[in-house]
C-alpha positions, 0 to 999 in steps of 0.5 A: 543354161539356167532356165530364164524366168520368162520360160519359167512364166510360160511353162506354169501358164502351160500347167495350170490350164494343163492341170485346170483342163485336166480336172474338168476332163476328170469331173466330166466323167467322174459327174455324167450322169449328173451334168446329163440332168442338168447341165445346158446343151451342149453337156458332158460330152462336150465338156469332155472333149474339150477338157481333153484336147485341151490338157493333150494340148498342154501335155505336148506343149510341155513335153516341147518345153522338156525337151528345149524344142524350138517350135515350143515357143511356135506351139505355145503360141497357137496353145494360147490364141487357141485357148483366148479364142475358144474360151471366148466363142464358148462364152459367147455364144454358151453361155449364159448369163455372161457377167464380168465382161470387160474384167474378162477381156482385162484378164486375157489381154493381160495374160495375151500380153506377158505370154508374147512378151515371155515368147518374145524375149530375147533369154527365151529365144536364146533357151529355145535355141532360136535367135 
């Protein structure tokens, strides 16, 4: 069975977040001293740890997609909702200033709506072996 467009969309979202966080992880390690000198709290360890967690989660999710696991849909939902929650907590608690709040909220809600539509898509559910 050919991979449905909804699954391709989900896979693209996973790969974008995974690549972004892999770059964050690499940059935090490569520029550790500069970040330690100039980055505000909590510093480079926070950047490296959170980037490693989201990179690892994305790689696990990619593997679940590759194997067409029925658990991929649930893990994708947890991954993206967790990422959105972490991103907003990071934004509200650690980032100063916080520009473009309405745009950030609209973008978050739009991406989560795309995620829900893709996860609930009948062809995608069938592709993963879910009724």
